C-alpha angles and dihedrals in degrees: 000000000000107000116236122226112270094019125117114244134204124220112183104314097332120104122202115228120254093243093054099258118144114261121246116264133222122024094344090053090050091053091046087062088069090064107046123173115238116246114268118242114268092237137013112278119244119238092245090054091052092049091051090047092054091048091051092050093049089050091048091054091049092049091046091052092049091049091052092049089054094052096077113078129204114032105019113252091238088066097051136061113217132222115296091011086067105038101029124010102042095043091047092050089053093046098045112019114213095000093134102152098077122128123235121177089001101306141059125262106203100171099051091044091048091050091050090049092053091049091057088071089066123079108275091246089061096051093101091052091049095050094046096045095045090047091052092046092051090052091048091049089051089053090052091048091052090050089060099034093053094056093102093056099032112043096174110091093206090053091049088052087052090051091051091048088054089063092053093042097040105157096228096047100095090052096065123325106058123107106359139103098233095055097048083096092075093054090046087051089059090051091048092058091058093040089061091053097041125103104192119210096208135054088239091057091048091052092048091051090051093048093048090049093050095046092051096045093046090054105044136023096211092085087076081092089075090068094096093048092048089050088054089051091051091051096045100040114048103181116098092224089064092065107063089115089055090050090052090049092050092048090053091048091051089052091051100041101082092048093047093047093047091051092047093050091051091049093243098110122101087221089071097036098269129127129042130049124316099243124092096035099105098083107019100157093043092050090047092053092046090051091051092051099042100034103032110025093038095041101043094092089057140293097259096040092051092052092049089050091048092049091055094049130002130289092258095048091045089051090051092051093048091045094050091048091050093046090051092051095045092042091054091052092047091050097047105031113044092176091066094054099087093050093046092049092051095043096049095042091047092051092048094047091046092053095045094048095044094051091044089058093045104032094156093065093069094051091076114091115255114233133172090268101033132057108151096193097041091125089069091062096060099084099039093047091048088049090055093048091045091052091053092047092049088051090051090051091054089050090054091049090053091046092054092047090051092049091052097045102036107024094156103036114114095206092050091045090056090051090051091052092049092052092047090049092050092051091047091050091051093049091047091048095050095043092046093053093044088054092049091050096041096110131013139138117268142140092299089065095037136081094304088067106078121209102244106198097070091042092052090047091051093050090049091051092048091052091051093054102033113109098208102041093248129110128193107198121186103245099171136262086074091290125141106176117198105235122186109230091220088065091060123083114214 
């Protein structure tokens, strides 16, 4: 590609600064390549263009949410209330309005509690719709955020659209994380990864990155794993305005710290071995590694394809085949596109560390047998699988950059023309492979459409009846896990 005047350019892994200053060299320059600035537009955008762009993005979020709502088969997600939304967050929001800073499992979960609180302003019969629709909208907004935040690493707009579609069409989503309040955390976790790598050009983008970082960190403790990457960012980028995402992360950590410390001191934190059942703790690191191999490396090509491969061989041989194919693809990118190496190293290591740490904290989840309709820890595969797909897409983007450079410099050379065709064919094959597997995995039965998803209409009718006959204006419905929360009827909208 021929750089345009005023645009930032990338040479190898070094990124020139937006104001034209020379990038730092050596190790600092290498790290700076992890945080590239997206190319500036060639010309100022007209107001009408900006209005159309906003309209397209609003429509894209709406379409993405609808697509996610359609991915869960059986009883539609807008007629069920899933897992903790049912037995914890919604009852608590009705019991104690706007009490959001309450620990569960040793840390606070601001976003799921906030979503449940907002849903209490709907009629009780519409609570399931509210939780499912908000959950789908949050995921679609995360996809839109990733489309913008990945612009430094993925210059091609179609490939960034593909990356955003990968969030909506994530192969593991129908199993567990689609269309709920509690599992919006895993989509926000995907957005957080890109927020850490993003260098926004505008104050609005900087503010959004900070907000995303704070919301994620104030809702889950696992993002403590981003500390090394944020430290690299602090070392490589010296201007304070580059670190809004770090400020959001720190603010979320400060919010979490007293709850995490209190749980650890009382022995109830998973960080110190508390919480959860007793089984599955004897071989935590070994189980974590096995989970990564069998549930990430094997499943990255797609849920259905991995099971077909497993049915033809064994789970270990299928894992080996999927792993060799992945290693070949990533190895080719590493060998031919040096500029992609820093991103790939960070993406793959982050996905691996995330999986190992998550399973270490919840070792019992991986003791349950994985079947075609049941994968208890499927939520832990979202980030590492996205990291794999993102690495391949970043590699494809570098191939397209090299193709354009070759076309400009050697338009008539036969040898160069053949190289251009090979790169175009490789990118086309990758897109076809990803899209084909996303289509195959678009809709299938999993935990989200199983017993953990409670039919909401009869439950809402029962609560309404109980409020009509109760003498003291309080109901204590059985919501599972042995809990019977005392809910004031005047807190419920009918």
